[in-house]
MARDREN-338540 format. One record per residue: residue in three letters; x, y, z of N, C-alpha, C, CB in turn. Coordinates in steps of 0.02 Angstrom, whole numbers, padded with zeros to 5 digits, always signed. Each point is the difference from the previous one (the first is absolute). Glycine has a CB too. Layout:
N
AlaXYZXYZXYZXYZ/...
// end
This chain:
293
Thr+01956+00731+01443+00066+00030+00003+00040-00019-00062-00002-00002+00126/Asp+00032+00052-00158+00044-00015-00057+00064-00031+00025-00050+00095-00066/Gly+00082-00135+00024+00063-00028+00022+00027-00053-00045-00033+00026+00113/Leu+00098-00043-00103+00034-00054-00035+00019-00053+00051+00044+00079-00089/Phe-00067-00140+00077+00012-00054+00047+00040-00054-00036-00107+00026+00065/Gln+00164-00044-00036+00047-00044-00034+00005-00069+00032+00063+00100-00033/Trp-00101-00113+00085+00007-00064+00034-00038-00056-00037+00013+00062+00108/Asp+00010-00124-00096-00035-00059-00027-00056-00020+00048+00106-00039-00057/Ile-00159+00010+00029-00059-00018+00040-00019-00072-00015-00040+00120-00001/Thr+00033-00159+00054-00027-00068-00006-00072+00002+00023+00114-00054+00018/Asn-00160+00036-00063-00071+00007+00014-00036-00066-00015+00005+00123-00026/Asp-00035-00152+00078-00039-00061-00009-00074+00010+00014+00102-00065+00030/Ala-00123+00128-00028-00071+00015+00012-00022+00051-00052+00011-00023+00125/Thr-00031+00083-00104-00018+00054-00045+00041+00062+00017-00117-00047-00014/Phe+00155+00070-00034+00040+00061+00008-00041+00057-00030+00113-00063-00004/Arg-00142+00104+00047-00046+00052-00022+00032+00069+00008-00099-00072+00031/Ile+00101+00110-00085+00025+00068+00002-00059+00048-00004+00110-00035-00055/Asn-00122+00071+00109-00057+00045+00003+00026+00070+00017-00078-00094+00036/Ser+00101+00128-00088+00031+00066+00010-00023+00047-00055+00100-00052+00057/Thr-00110+00115-00039-00018+00050-00051+00062+00032-00031-00105+00022+00062/Gly+00164-00038-00035+00062+00027-00027+00027-00043-00057+00025+00050+00111/Asn+00031-00027-00139+00035-00037-00053+00060-00036+00030-00038+00083-00088/Gln+00041-00147+00080+00053-00040+00030+00033-00045-00051-00061+00003+00109/Thr+00126-00016-00098+00037-00046-00043+00030-00055+00043+00026+00092-00081/Leu-00038-00154+00061+00028-00058+00034+00048-00034-00047-00104-00015+00071/Ser+00169+00020-00055+00051-00029-00044+00025-00068+00023+00033+00116-00029/Gly-00053-00137+00089+00021-00065+00024-00040-00056-00033+00032+00052+00108/Val-00017-00113-00088-00033-00059-00028-00056-00023+00046+00107-00034-00057/Ile-00166+00022+00028-00056-00029+00037-00001-00075-00014-00067+00110-00005/Ser+00070-00150+00057-00001-00073-00008-00055-00029+00043+00124-00001-00025/Gly-00133-00064+00020-00050-00034+00040-00061-00021-00041+00039+00065+00097/Thr-00088-00094-00062-00060-00026-00033-00058+00048+00003+00038-00114+00029/Gly-00029+00172+00001-00054+00047+00010-00015+00043-00061+00029+00001+00118/Ser-00078+00042-00111-00023+00044-00054+00018+00072+00015-00093-00080-00026/Leu+00091+00121-00027+00013+00072+00005-00063+00037-00018+00122-00016-00028/Val-00143+00063+00072-00060+00040-00012+00018+00073+00005-00075-00091+00046/Lys+00060+00130-00097+00011+00072-00001-00068+00034+00011+00101-00010-00078/Asp-00108+00046+00135-00061+00036+00015+00012+00075-00005-00037-00093+00075/Ser-00017+00131-00067+00002+00072+00007+00028+00034-00062+00012-00014+00123/Thr-00004+00081-00119+00027+00038-00056+00076-00002+00002-00102+00074-00001/Gly+00133-00036-00043+00073+00000-00002+00027-00056-00044+00002+00050+00113/Thr+00063-00051-00122+00033-00048-00043+00050-00042+00039-00014+00077-00098/Leu+00009-00142+00092+00050-00045+00027+00040-00027-00058-00073-00032+00100/Thr+00139+00045-00099+00045-00025-00052+00040-00058+00027+00007+00115-00052/Val-00011-00172+00020+00036-00060+00020+00050-00017-00054-00100-00043+00068/Thr+00164+00042-00051+00052-00009-00051+00041-00063+00008+00004+00122-00008/Gly-00012-00158+00063+00042-00058+00013-00020-00061-00041+00018+00044+00113/Ala+00029-00092-00117-00014-00064-00034-00033-00045+00051+00100+00012-00079/Asn-00165-00006+00086-00037-00033+00053-00009-00075-00013-00059+00108+00022/Ser+00045-00144+00032-00012-00072-00006-00062-00022+00037+00123-00016-00011/Tyr-00164+00063+00035-00061-00020+00035-00048-00034-00049+00014+00096+00083/Thr-00051-00145-00058-00042-00041-00044-00074+00016+00006+00085-00088+00010/Gly-00103+00136+00033-00070+00018+00008-00025+00046-00054+00015-00014+00121/Asp-00079+00033-00115-00032+00044-00049+00020+00072+00012-00096-00080-00009/Thr+00084+00121-00042+00013+00072+00004-00065+00037-00014+00121-00015-00036/Thr-00140+00060+00082-00063+00036-00006+00011+00075+00005-00061-00098+00049/Val+00032+00135-00095+00003+00074+00002-00071+00024+00013+00101+00006-00080/Asp-00115+00013+00142-00067+00024+00018-00006+00075-00002-00012-00100+00071/Gly+00068+00135-00075-00001+00073-00003+00066+00028-00021-00087+00000+00089/Gly+00087+00061-00116+00062+00032-00021+00033-00036-00058+00014+00040+00116/Thr+00053-00037-00117+00039-00031-00054+00052-00046+00029-00019+00100-00072/Leu+00023-00160+00045+00055-00045+00015+00044-00003-00061-00070-00069+00081/Ser+00134+00090-00073+00048+00000-00055+00049-00057+00010-00012+00124-00015/Leu+00017-00168-00035+00044-00058+00004+00057+00008-00050-00097-00072+00036/Gly+00159+00062-00012+00057+00002-00044+00043+00062+00010-00065-00065-00081/Asp+00126+00060+00053+00048+00055+00008+00013+00036-00066+00053-00063+00093/Gly-00098+00054-00141+00009+00031-00065+00026-00049-00052+00020+00107+00057/Thr+00014-00159-00033+00027-00052-00045-00025-00069+00020+00101+00071-00020/Asn-00092-00087+00084-00016-00067+00025-00068-00001+00036+00123-00024+00011/Asn-00159-00031-00020-00063-00007+00037+00014-00026+00070-00063-00021-00107/Thr+00011+00013+00147+00008-00021+00070-00016-00073+00010-00028+00116+00035/Thr+00027-00154-00089-00009-00073+00001-00058-00022+00043+00121-00011-00019/Leu-00181+00030-00002-00060-00027+00032-00003-00075-00012-00061+00110-00014/Asp+00034-00147+00061-00002-00073-00006-00047-00020-00058+00024-00012+00123/Asp-00002-00037-00162-00038-00021-00059-00068-00029+00018+00107-00022-00057/Ala-00115-00004+00119-00063-00031+00020-00043+00047+00041+00057-00110-00001/Ala-00035+00172+00010-00038+00049+00040-00047+00041-00043+00096+00005+00080/Asp-00143+00027-00046-00050+00042-00033+00014+00074+00014-00085-00093+00007/Val+00062+00136-00053+00005+00072+00009-00070+00029-00006+00118+00004-00046/Ser-00136+00041+00093-00065+00032-00001+00009+00075+00007-00054-00103+00050/Val+00021+00141-00094+00003+00073+00002-00072+00025+00006+00107+00005-00069/Ala-00121+00032+00122-00068+00025+00012-00015+00060-00044+00006-00042+00117/Thr-00069+00056-00127-00021+00059-00037+00027+00063+00034-00104-00059-00039/Gly+00137+00102+00000+00029+00061+00027+00074-00007+00018-00111+00029+00042/Ala+00135-00091-00037+00071-00012+00015+00038-00011-00066-00030-00050+00112/Val+00097+00053-00107+00042-00006-00060+00059-00045+00015-00035+00115-00038/Leu+00051-00157-00010+00060-00042+00003+00049+00026-00053-00065-00102+00041/Asp+00122+00127-00019+00051+00027-00045+00052-00054-00011-00019+00118+00041/Leu+00027-00140-00103+00049-00052-00017+00062+00034-00028-00092-00086-00024/Asn+00137+00102+00069+00059+00041-00018+00060-00045-00015-00044+00094+00072/Tyr+00039-00131-00126+00055-00044-00019-00006-00017-00074+00006-00048+00117/Ala+00045+00015-00143-00002-00023-00069-00022-00073-00001+00092+00080-00034/Gly-00129-00099-00018-00020-00069-00007-00063-00016+00039+00118-00029-00016/Thr-00124-00034+00037-00062-00023+00031+00014-00039+00064-00055-00003-00112/Asp+00005-00003+00154+00003-00039+00061-00062-00045+00000+00066+00090+00065/Thr-00057-00154-00053-00054-00048-00004-00034-00010+00067+00059-00057-00094/Ile-00126+00056+00094-00039-00015+00059-00055-00050-00020+00024+00115+00052/Asp-00066-00134-00003-00054-00047-00016-00062+00037-00023+00046-00080+00084/Lys-00081+00116-00039-00062+00033-00017+00007+00076+00010-00066-00103+00032/Leu+00027+00140-00071-00003+00073+00006-00072+00022+00008+00104+00012-00070/Ser-00116+00029+00122-00066+00028+00012+00005+00076-00003-00034-00099+00071/Leu-00008+00130-00113-00002+00072-00006-00070+00024+00017+00090-00001-00089/Gly-00095+00042+00141-00066+00024+00020-00046-00055+00021+00015+00094-00076/Gly+00012-00149+00101-00041-00056+00023-00016-00051-00053-00046+00076+00081/Ala+00070-00067-00142-00016-00046-00055+00063-00036-00023-00095+00074-00036/Leu+00091-00141+00033+00056-00039-00026+00009+00014-00074-00020-00089+00086/Gln+00084+00091-00107+00015+00019-00068+00025-00060-00041+00028+00115+00040/Thr-00030-00106-00105+00019-00051-00048+00076-00013+00002-00097+00034-00072/Pro+00118-00097+00065+00072-00014-00004+00032+00036-00059-00020-00111+00053/Gly+00084+00127-00044+00037+00037-00052+00043+00053+00034-00091-00020-00084/Thr+00120+00064+00045+00041+00054+00027-00041+00063+00009+00102-00050-00054/Trp-00094+00081+00113-00038+00059+00018+00047+00057+00019-00095-00072+00040/Gly+00075+00133-00056+00040+00058+00018-00031+00064-00027+00102-00072+00001/Ala-00063+00126+00004-00022+00065-00023+00019+00011-00073+00010+00045+00116/Ser-00037+00007-00145+00018+00019-00069+00075+00009-00006-00112+00056-00016/Gly+00140-00083-00038+00072+00005-00011+00039-00057+00029-00014+00120-00001/Ser-00018-00164+00039+00035-00057+00030+00008-00059-00047-00044+00037+00110/Gly+00005-00038-00164+00001-00057-00045-00045-00057+00022+00114+00032-00029/Ala-00154-00021+00081-00045-00053+00023-00056-00013-00050+00026+00032+00118/Ser-00052-00092-00117-00057-00016-00042-00064+00032+00025+00055-00108-00030/Phe-00061+00113+00096-00058+00032+00030+00022+00065+00034-00056-00113+00017/Ile+00030+00168-00042+00019+00066+00025-00053+00026+00047+00065+00022-00106/Asp-00044+00002+00164-00046+00033+00047+00037+00057+00034-00065-00108+00018/Asp+00048+00169-00038+00033+00059+00028-00036+00026+00062+00039+00029-00114/Thr-00091-00063+00136-00033+00018+00062+00035-00030+00060-00108+00008-00061/Phe+00128-00071+00055+00030-00035+00056+00076-00005-00005-00105-00064+00009/Phe+00134+00076-00069+00071-00009-00009+00034+00063-00024-00021-00119-00026/Thr+00084+00128+00047+00047+00047-00030+00067-00036-00007-00060+00102+00050/Gly+00107-00071-00084+00067-00029-00006+00010-00038-00065+00002-00007+00122/Thr+00060-00015-00131+00020-00033-00062+00000-00076+00004+00068+00099-00024/Gly-00075-00127+00084+00000-00072+00008-00068-00031-00011+00093+00013+00079/Thr-00095-00079-00079-00063-00037-00008-00005-00056+00051-00001+00028-00123/Leu-00059-00051+00133-00013-00061+00038-00025-00053-00048-00027+00066+00106/Thr+00054-00126-00100-00024-00057-00040-00046-00042+00044+00105+00000-00073/Ile-00168-00004+00055-00050-00034+00040-00008-00071-00026-00060+00108+00024/Ser+00063-00157+00022-00003-00070-00020-00071-00028+00002+00114-00014+00043/Thr-00155+00037+00005-00065-00030+00011-00054+00054+00002+00053-00094+00064/Gly-00111+00079-00092-00055+00048+00000-00054-00022-00047+00079+00092+00029/Pro-00133-00054-00032-00055-00017-00045+00022+00006-00073-00083+00038+00085/Pro+00054-00078-00129+00019+00006-00071-00021+00067-00028-00012-00124-00014/Pro+00047+00148-00037-00019+00065-00029-00068-00005-00035+00121+00028-00015/Thr-00156+00028+00013-00061+00002-00039+00019-00006-00074-00061+00071+00087/Pro+00014-00090-00130+00017-00002-00071+00028+00066-00026-00089-00084-00015/Tyr+00062+00140+00039+00026+00065-00023+00071+00012+00025-00117+00045-00002/Gln+00130-00062+00065+00068+00008+00027+00050-00042-00041-00048+00021+00114/Gly+00030-00084-00127+00045-00042-00039+00012+00028-00069-00041-00098+00064/Trp-00011+00126-00094+00007+00029-00067+00045+00061+00000-00114-00042-00028/Thr+00107+00086+00078+00042+00059+00002+00073-00018+00010-00096+00065+00046/Val+00110-00113-00002+00069-00021+00011+00029-00033-00062-00024-00014+00123/Ala-00015-00030-00154+00024-00036-00060+00016+00049-00057-00068-00099+00034/Asn+00033+00155-00035+00011+00049-00054+00046+00057+00021-00112-00029-00043/Gly+00144+00022+00102+00050+00049+00021-00029+00067+00019+00078-00057-00072/Leu-00141+00059+00094-00030+00064+00018+00017+00020+00071-00093-00024-00078/Phe+00117-00024+00119+00024+00013+00068-00050+00040+00041+00115-00003-00043/Asp-00179-00015+00038-00050+00034+00041-00052-00050+00021+00020+00109-00060/Gly+00005-00167+00084-00047-00052+00016-00023-00002+00072+00051-00063-00089/Asp-00030+00114+00129-00016-00003+00071-00073+00012+00014+00114+00037+00024/Thr-00143+00014-00053-00069+00018+00012-00031+00025-00065+00024+00029+00120/Leu-00082-00054-00136-00035+00023-00060-00036+00065+00014-00013-00119-00040/Thr+00030+00172+00005-00031+00065+00011-00032+00024-00065+00084+00027+00090/Thr-00123+00026-00084-00029+00030-00060+00054+00023-00048-00099+00036+00067/Ala+00154-00010-00039+00055+00022-00043+00030-00058-00039+00024+00092+00081/Asp-00022-00151-00050+00026-00059-00034-00041-00016-00062+00043-00044+00109/Ile-00108+00038-00099-00042-00024-00054-00011+00052-00054-00056-00076+00080/Glu+00064+00141-00062-00011+00053-00048+00065+00024-00033-00100+00034+00065/Ser+00156-00061-00042+00065+00021-00027+00005-00018-00074+00053-00014+00114/Pro-00041+00062-00158+00005-00016-00071+00065-00036-00016-00070+00100-00026/Thr+00067-00145-00022+00059-00036-00023+00022+00030-00066-00037-00107+00058/Pro+00093+00083-00088+00026+00032-00061-00051+00006-00057+00109-00044+00032/Asp-00159-00001-00034-00049+00004-00054-00064+00037+00020+00046-00107-00043/Gly-00046+00137+00102-00058+00039+00021-00052-00040+00038+00020+00070-00096/Met-00015-00136+00096-00047-00041+00039+00020+00002+00074-00021-00075-00100/Thr-00028+00069+00144+00015-00001+00071+00026-00069+00020-00089+00086+00021/Asn+00122-00089+00037+00023-00063+00026-00058-00049+00009+00095+00059+00057/Leu-00152-00034-00036-00057-00045+00009-00020-00034-00065-00040+00073+00093/Leu+00036-00035-00148-00019-00029-00064+00054-00047-00026-00068+00101-00025/Glu+00132-00083+00034+00054-00046-00021-00005-00066+00038+00075+00099-00026/Phe-00088-00094+00091-00008-00059+00043-00060-00042-00022+00053+00062+00095/Ala-00108-00028-00110-00062-00035-00016+00002-00033-00069-00060+00081+00072/Phe+00092-00047-00121-00001-00024-00069+00064-00036-00020-00076+00093-00027/Gly+00123-00102+00074+00059-00041-00014+00053+00032-00044-00074-00094+00013/Thr+00074+00160-00018+00050+00034-00041+00060+00020+00042-00091+00041-00076/Asp+00145-00020+00043+00063+00016+00033+00001+00073+00020+00059-00089-00067/Pro-00052+00105+00132-00002+00069+00022+00065+00038-00015-00078-00034+00088/Asn+00129-00001-00111+00065+00032-00011+00014+00018-00072+00040-00063+00096/Val-00085+00044-00141+00010+00017-00071-00065+00029-00028+00087-00092-00012/Ser-00080+00126-00043-00059+00028-00033-00030-00052-00046+00049+00116+00006/Asp-00099-00152+00020-00032-00053-00039-00075+00009+00002+00095-00079+00024/Asn-00117+00140-00034-00071+00017+00004-00037-00024-00063+00028+00099+00073/Asn-00024-00164-00086-00030-00029-00060-00064-00037+00018+00113-00011-00052/Ser-00149-00009+00001-00061-00038+00010+00015-00074+00010-00064+00084-00069/Leu+00021-00117+00104+00004-00073+00010-00003-00035-00067-00053+00011+00113/Thr+00096-00061-00122-00004-00044-00058-00003-00072+00023+00064+00084-00071/Val-00110-00122+00042-00009-00070+00017+00018-00042-00061-00091+00027+00084/Thr+00141-00071-00076+00021-00044-00054-00043-00063-00003+00117+00045+00010/Asp-00123-00077+00048-00042-00060+00004-00018-00010+00073+00056-00053-00101/Gly-00080-00008+00117-00024-00013+00068+00054-00002+00053-00089-00061-00053/Thr+00152+00061+00033+00054-00002+00049+00052+00055-00010-00018-00122+00007/Thr+00007+00165-00055+00051+00051-00014-00034+00068-00010+00074-00086-00053/Phe-00050+00136+00091-00025+00068-00009+00054+00049+00023-00119-00038+00016/Thr+00113+00100-00041+00045+00054+00022-00042+00051+00038+00077-00018-00100/Pro-00062+00028+00165-00041+00046+00040-00002+00070-00029+00029-00067+00100/Gly-00084+00101-00087-00009+00069-00023-00067+00025+00023+00073-00021-00099/Gln-00093+00078+00072-00064+00029+00019-00058-00039-00031+00055+00112+00009/Pro-00115-00108+00021-00058-00037-00025-00015+00016-00073-00046-00001+00116/Val+00018-00049-00151-00016+00009-00071-00071-00026-00014+00122-00012-00031/Val-00151+00039-00021-00065-00024-00024+00012-00037-00066-00063+00097+00057/Glu+00038-00158-00061+00011-00041-00060-00065-00035-00020+00121-00016+00032/Glu-00125+00000-00096-00055-00041-00026+00021-00073+00000-00042+00097-00071/Ile+00007-00137+00108+00015-00071+00005-00061-00038-00026+00078+00017+00100/Phe-00075-00043-00160-00057-00033-00031-00003-00073+00021+00006+00079-00098/Ser-00038-00090+00156-00006-00068+00025-00069-00013+00028+00123-00001+00026/Gly-00173+00036-00052-00067-00008+00024-00019+00053+00051+00009-00121-00021/Gly-00072+00142+00021-00021+00051+00047+00027+00069-00019-00006-00087+00089/Asn+00011+00130-00039+00026+00067-00011+00073-00005-00021-00080+00049+00085/Pro+00098-00026-00146+00068-00010-00023+00050+00052+00028-00048-00049-00103/Val+00023+00102+00134+00044+00054+00022+00018-00011+00073-00050+00080-00084/Lys+00114-00083+00099+00023-00014+00068+00049+00053+00024-00017-00123-00020/Leu+00014+00136+00084+00052+00041+00033+00047-00047+00036-00079+00099+00014/Arg+00142-00096-00034+00050-00044+00030+00049+00040+00043-00010-00079-00097/Tyr+00030+00050+00153+00049+00033+00043+00039-00051+00040-00074+00102+00007/Val+00132-00082+00016+00043-00042+00041-00023+00005+00072+00098+00014-00080/Arg-00098-00070+00115-00020-00001+00070+00049-00043+00040-00121+00016-00032/Arg+00138+00006+00092+00041-00042+00043-00040-00060+00024+00067+00101+00037/Lys-00036-00159-00037-00035-00059+00023-00017+00004+00075+00058-00067-00088/Asp-00015+00102+00125-00011+00007+00072-00034+00066+00017+00100-00071+00021/His-00142+00096-00067-00028+00067+00009-00041+00006+00064-00002+00013-00123/Val-00031-00067+00144-00039+00003+00061+00046+00009+00061-00090-00072-00053/Ala+00141+00030+00057+00048+00005+00056+00038+00065-00003+00011-00124+00001/Ala+00002+00150-00061+00037+00062-00008-00043+00061+00014+00072-00056-00084/Gly-00138+00046+00092-00044+00056+00013-00018+00040-00062+00049+00005+00111/Leu-00039-00034-00170-00015+00036-00062-00072-00014-00023+00122-00007-00032/Thr-00155+00060+00010-00066-00006-00030+00002+00028-00070-00055+00008+00113/Tyr+00038-00049-00162-00003+00022-00070-00073+00010-00019+00108-00063-00029/Thr-00126+00122+00006-00069+00015-00019-00003+00025-00072-00028+00026+00120/Pro+00006-00068-00168-00009+00024-00068-00056+00052-00003+00040-00111-00046/Met-00028+00167+00013-00049+00053-00005-00006+00023-00072+00024+00036+00118/Phe-00085-00023-00140-00013+00020-00069-00039+00066+00000-00001-00121-00038/Thr+00020+00166-00006-00032+00066-00004-00021+00012-00072+00069+00044+00096/Asp-00132-00018-00106-00024+00012-00067+00019+00070-00024-00094-00079+00020/Ser+00069+00098-00078+00020+00063-00031-00022+00061+00039-00005-00057-00109/Thr-00043+00048+00155-00023+00056+00041+00037+00005+00066-00112-00012-00052/Gly+00159-00035+00062+00037-00001+00063-00035-00037+00055+00048+00107-00032/Thr-00102-00142+00014-00039-00038+00049+00028-00070+00008-00102+00067-00028/Thr+00112-00088+00090+00024-00067+00012-00055-00051-00014+00079+00043+00087/Ile-00062-00093-00126-00049-00051-00019+00004-00058+00050+00009+00032-00123/Pro-00062-00044+00160+00002-00056+00047-00003-00066-00039-00055+00070+00089/Asp+00087-00119-00062-00001-00066-00031-00048-00043+00040+00120+00011-00043/Pro-00181-00021+00018-00050-00036+00039+00018-00072+00015-00084+00073-00050/Ala+00125-00101+00008+00018-00071+00011+00055-00008+00051-00034-00023-00117/Ser+00074+00075+00128+00057-00003+00045+00039-00065-00009-00062+00072+00082/Pro+00086-00084-00142+00032-00065-00013+00065-00007+00038-00052-00001-00112/Thr+00066-00061+00131+00064-00015+00030+00054-00002-00054-00056-00066+00093/Pro+00111+00102-00084+00052-00002-00052+00024-00071-00013+00036+00115+00034/Ser-00027-00131-00097+00024-00067-00018+00074+00005-00020-00115-00034-00038/Val+00153-00017+00058+00072-00001-00014+00011-00022-00072+00026-00026+00121/Val+00014+00065-00158+00014-00017-00070+00074-00016-00012-00095+00073-00033/Ser+00139-00055+00080+00071-00016-00009+00033-00002+00069+00002+00054-00114/Asp+00039-00105+00124+00034-00010+00064+00070-00027-00016-00109-00022+00063/Asp+00160+00062-00048+00068-00021-00016+00034-00036+00057+00008+00096-00077/Gly-00045-00111+00130+00028-00037+00056+00033+00044+00052+00016-00093-00077/Gly-00015+00159+00067+00031+00045+00047-00050+00030+00048+00087+00024-00084/Asp-00074+00038+00105-00043+00033+00049-00062+00032-00031+00102+00020+00067/Tyr-00103-00015-00134-00054+00036-00033-00037-00044-00049+00065+00105+00013/Glu-00126-00084-00030-00040-00033-00051-00039+00053-00038-00009-00106+00070/Val-00014+00088-00129-00042+00045-00040-00072-00022+00006+00095+00024-00081/Val-00139+00023+00097-00072-00016+00005-00038+00046-00047+00013-00038+00120/Gln-00076+00020-00134-00041+00042-00043-00072+00001+00024+00075-00026-00097/Val-00110+00081+00081-00072+00007+00013-00033+00026-00063+00020+00022+00125/Pro-00085-00036-00134-00035+00026-00059-00002+00076-00001-00069-00104-00002/Phe+00076+00132-00056-00005+00072-00010-00073+00016-00015+00120+00008-00043/Pro-00154+00036+00081-00071+00013-00011-00013+00030-00069-00015+00016+00123/Leu-00036-00042-00156-00016+00024-00068-00055+00053+00000+00034-00111-00043/Phe-00065+00123+00101-00054+00049+00003+00014+00050+00056-00082-00085-00045/Asp+00064+00148+00033+00013+00052+00050-00055+00001+00053+00061+00068-00087/Ser-00059-00017+00130-00045+00003+00057-00073+00011-00020+00094+00043+00066/Thr-00108-00024-00129-00069+00010-00023-00026-00060-00038+00022+00122-00007/Gly+00019-00172-00001-00020-00059-00037+00017+00004-00074-00090-00015+00081/Glu+00119+00072-00102+00020+00007-00069+00069-00031-00010-00068+00106-00010/Lys+00083-00120-00052+00066-00028-00015+00054+00049+00022-00047-00064-00098/Ala+00095+00039+00134+00052+00044+00029+00046+00027-00054-00005-00065+00106/Thr+00025+00127-00097+00048+00032-00047+00055+00033+00041-00090+00018-00087/Ala+00148-00015+00056+00058+00035+00030+00011-00021+00072-00021+00097-00075/Leu+00018-00162+00087+00010-00025+00068+00073+00007+00021-00094-00080-00016/Ile+00103+00096+00080+00067+00001+00030+00000-00052+00055+00018+00123-00027/Ala+00032-00165+00028+00005-00053+00050+00063+00011+00042-00063-00081-00074/Val+00056+00076+00139+00057+00003+00045-00008-00055+00052+00014+00126-00018/Val+00041-00143+00050-00002-00046+00056+00024+00039+00061+00019-00103-00073/Glu-00065+00116+00118+00018+00036+00061+00032-00049+00049-00094+00084-00018/Val+00150-00064+00046+00035-00044+00047+00005+00034+00068+00066-00051-00095/Glu-00084+00015+00146+00005+00026+00068+00040-00049+00042-00111+00060-00011/Leu+00147-00033+00060+00038-00042+00046-00027+00012+00070+00104+00004-00073/Asn-00134-00056+00101-00033+00007+00066+00051-00004+00056-00104-00049-00047/
// end
């Protein structure tokens, strides 16, 4: 049943709204209990509530706020939004809670909301409105999530194909910028330069002659130190003048040649001197294929 309800409610158990209609509750909800929104329809809650329990949206839409003010969810309470349900944050600014679960998965601490809210983590599947939730507790961000937030990309909620393939100002994808340590916000599509064992400028892989014994030709590239935890796989690949990929029978482990103490290091592998027929290689092309598992 649709309706406007103005009474105050003291709840020390579970206050469950199971209606297919659109309802507005303008009174104050108090007590130690929780609020659960079930079924379809929209429940709009506009009062300055003081209940300390959790808030769960299992169906339909739960709208919090009056367009300006939030409904003061308890800072120690949790919010859970089920798959297919929506939480509308209809207020200015942010409201702090403890944990946030979206579709059954706990989310990273930080500010969460819909596009245009200014949140660090944007999710337009579970959120609408201009307000945000500030999450205090949760799993740490993945390396990619942390990188996107640190670089102001505001898309750290879920890693998608669109994320990694999104071109940056210099034409490189977010995945390559993340993998090679370059800045996704500026056009810096330059080659890697190594000054010494502790100083380098990130860039695209380079082939250099290093006369220190053995094969002097090396392929150098930047690698994240946490590439295993980040799910990154770097695969050096070499192609001869016929377009044939040259296998590297030795499969050498990349050796570190420069480490500036940060998140990245420079590694190198031998550049093959012979093509797939055993002849001296000509017109070789070297690339580093990067995958994110």
